[in-house]
C-alpha positions as CSV (number, residue, x, y, z in Angstrom):
1,M,0.0,0.0,0.0
2,Q,1.5,3.3,-1.0
3,E,0.4,6.8,0.0
4,Q,2.2,10.1,0.4
5,V,2.1,11.3,4.0
6,H,2.9,14.7,5.5
7,D,6.2,14.7,7.3
8,R,6.0,14.6,11.1
9,G,6.5,18.3,11.6
10,Q,3.3,19.1,9.6
11,E,1.5,16.4,11.6
12,Q,2.5,17.9,14.9
13,D,1.4,21.3,13.7
14,R,-2.0,20.0,12.8
15,E,-2.2,18.3,16.2
16,R,-1.4,21.6,18.0
17,R,-4.2,23.4,16.0
18,G,-6.7,20.6,17.0
19,L,-7.6,19.6,13.5
20,L,-9.3,16.3,13.0
21,R,-6.5,14.0,11.7
22,I,-8.2,11.7,9.3
23,G,-6.7,10.3,6.1
24,L,-7.5,8.0,3.2
25,A,-5.3,5.2,1.7
26,E,-5.8,2.5,-0.9
27,V,-4.8,-1.1,-0.4
28,H,-2.6,-2.5,-3.3
29,N,-1.5,-5.9,-2.0
30,P,-3.1,-9.1,-0.7
31,S,-1.3,-9.3,2.7
32,M,-4.5,-8.4,4.6
33,V,-7.0,-10.7,2.8
34,P,-9.7,-11.5,3.8
35,T,-10.1,-8.4,6.0
36,L,-8.9,-6.0,3.3
37,S,-8.6,-6.6,-0.5
38,P,-6.6,-4.8,-3.2
39,G,-8.7,-1.7,-4.2
40,D,-10.2,-1.2,-0.8
41,Q,-10.1,2.4,0.5
42,L,-9.1,2.9,4.1
43,V,-10.3,5.7,6.4
44,M,-7.5,6.1,9.0
45,R,-6.8,8.3,12.0
46,Y,-3.3,9.7,12.4
47,G,-1.9,9.6,15.9
48,A,-4.6,7.4,17.3
49,V,-3.8,5.1,20.2
50,V,-3.0,1.6,18.9
51,R,-4.1,-1.6,20.8
52,A,-3.5,-5.2,20.0
53,G,-5.8,-6.3,17.2
54,D,-6.0,-2.9,15.5
55,V,-5.2,-2.6,11.8
56,V,-2.5,0.1,11.3
57,V,-0.8,1.9,8.5
58,M,3.0,2.1,9.1
59,R,6.2,2.9,7.3
60,H,8.1,-0.2,6.2
61,P,11.1,-0.7,8.5
62,F,13.5,-1.2,5.6
63,R,11.9,1.2,3.1
64,Q,10.4,4.1,5.0
65,D,9.1,5.8,1.8
66,L,6.7,2.8,1.5
67,L,3.5,2.6,3.6
68,I,2.1,-0.8,4.5
69,V,-1.0,-2.0,6.4
70,K,-0.8,-4.7,9.0
71,R,-2.5,-5.9,12.2
72,A,-0.8,-4.9,15.4
73,V,-0.7,-8.2,17.2
74,E,1.4,-7.6,20.3
75,R,3.2,-4.7,22.1
76,R,6.7,-5.7,22.9
77,E,9.8,-3.9,24.1
78,G,10.9,-1.8,21.2
79,G,7.6,-1.6,19.3
80,W,4.8,-3.7,17.8
81,W,4.8,-7.2,16.4
82,V,2.6,-7.0,13.3
83,L,1.2,-9.6,11.0
84,G,-0.9,-9.6,7.8
85,D,-4.2,-11.4,7.9
86,N,-3.2,-13.5,4.9
87,P,-1.2,-16.4,6.3
88,Y,0.4,-17.0,2.9
89,V,2.1,-13.6,2.7
90,E,5.0,-13.2,5.1
91,N,5.8,-9.5,4.5
92,D,5.4,-8.7,8.2
93,S,7.2,-9.0,11.5
94,R,8.2,-12.6,10.6
95,E,10.3,-11.0,7.9
96,F,11.4,-7.6,9.3
97,G,10.9,-8.0,13.1
98,M,9.6,-5.4,15.5
99,V,8.2,-2.1,14.2
100,P,9.2,0.9,16.3
101,D,6.3,3.1,17.5
102,D,7.6,6.1,15.5
103,L,7.0,4.1,12.2
104,V,3.3,3.6,13.0
105,V,1.5,6.3,11.1
106,A,-2.2,5.8,11.7
107,R,-4.9,3.3,12.9
108,V,-7.4,2.2,10.3
109,W,-11.0,2.9,11.2
110,L,-13.2,2.0,8.2
111,R,-12.8,-0.1,5.1
112,L,-14.7,1.2,2.0
113,R,-15.0,-1.5,-0.6
114,P,-15.3,-0.3,-4.2
115,P,-18.4,-1.4,-6.1
116,P,-17.9,-4.4,-8.4
117,W,-18.9,-2.3,-11.5
118,A,-16.1,0.2,-10.7
119,G,-13.5,-2.1,-12.3
120,G,-15.4,-2.3,-15.6
121,G,-17.9,-4.9,-14.5
122,Q,-21.6,-4.7,-15.5
123,L,-24.0,-2.9,-13.2
124,S,-27.0,-5.0,-12.1
125,V,-29.6,-4.5,-9.4
126,V,-28.7,-7.8,-7.8
127,G,-25.0,-6.9,-7.8
128,A,-25.6,-3.5,-6.3
129,L,-27.9,-4.9,-3.6
130,S,-25.4,-7.5,-2.6
131,W,-22.5,-5.0,-2.5
132,V,-24.3,-2.4,-0.3
133,P,-24.2,-4.4,3.0
134,S,-20.4,-5.0,2.7
135,A,-19.4,-1.6,1.2
136,V,-18.5,0.1,4.5
137,R,-17.2,-1.9,7.5
138,L,-15.4,-1.0,10.7
139,V,-11.9,-2.5,10.7
140,S,-10.1,-2.1,14.0
141,A,-11.4,-4.2,16.8
142,G,-10.2,-3.6,20.3
143,R,-11.4,-6.9,21.6
144,W,-9.4,-8.9,19.1
145,S,-7.3,-11.7,20.5
146,R,-4.7,-14.1,19.0
147,G,-6.9,-17.3,19.4
148,A,-5.7,-20.7,18.4
149,G,-3.8,-21.4,15.3
150,G,-0.6,-19.4,15.7
151,A,0.1,-16.9,13.0
152,A,-2.9,-18.1,10.9
153,G,-5.2,-17.6,13.9
154,A,-3.6,-14.3,14.7
155,G,-4.5,-13.1,11.2
156,R,-8.2,-13.5,11.6
157,S,-10.1,-10.3,12.2
158,A,-12.9,-10.0,14.7
159,F,-15.2,-9.3,11.9
160,R,-14.4,-12.5,10.1
161,R,-15.2,-14.4,13.3
162,L,-18.5,-12.4,13.7
163,R,-19.6,-13.2,10.2
164,A,-19.0,-16.9,10.9
165,R,-21.5,-16.9,13.8
C-alpha cells in the first residue's frame, strides 16, 4: 500500500491546532486478505492510540518511503509485532521484526469496498444490492485476540469471526 504522507513536523502542527487528523489510503497488495482486499479504500486516524488487534498503517522498516498496512498483534519492548491477515504472505514482523512506535502512522477505522462495477464490470440490481451491506465496514477491533492457530489464527479479524457466527 502506498500513499504520500505529510512529514512529522506538519502532523505535529495540525495536532497543536486541534484539526481532525483523518486520512485515506488505498490497499494495493493481498497481505490483509480476507479483511482487506486490493482496491479497498481505508479511512484512517493519524496519531490514534494503537491496541492489540488494531489494523494500522505504518512505514516499512526497511523502506520508509513505503507505507504498509498490517494488524498490530502484540506490544513488545521496542515496538509492535505486526502480522498480515493472509497467512500465505510473510511481508510482516516474521520477515522484518519489531516495528518501532515512530513508524506507526495511523490506525485504520473503516474499510470502503469499491463497487464491483467500478472495475469495468456490469452494473446489475442484484449486484448493487449484494454490494451495499459490505461496502462500509469497521476494521479495527479492540477486543481482538490471538486465538488458536498461531500466525494463521492471529491473522483472523474480529469481523471474520463475527460473520461466521
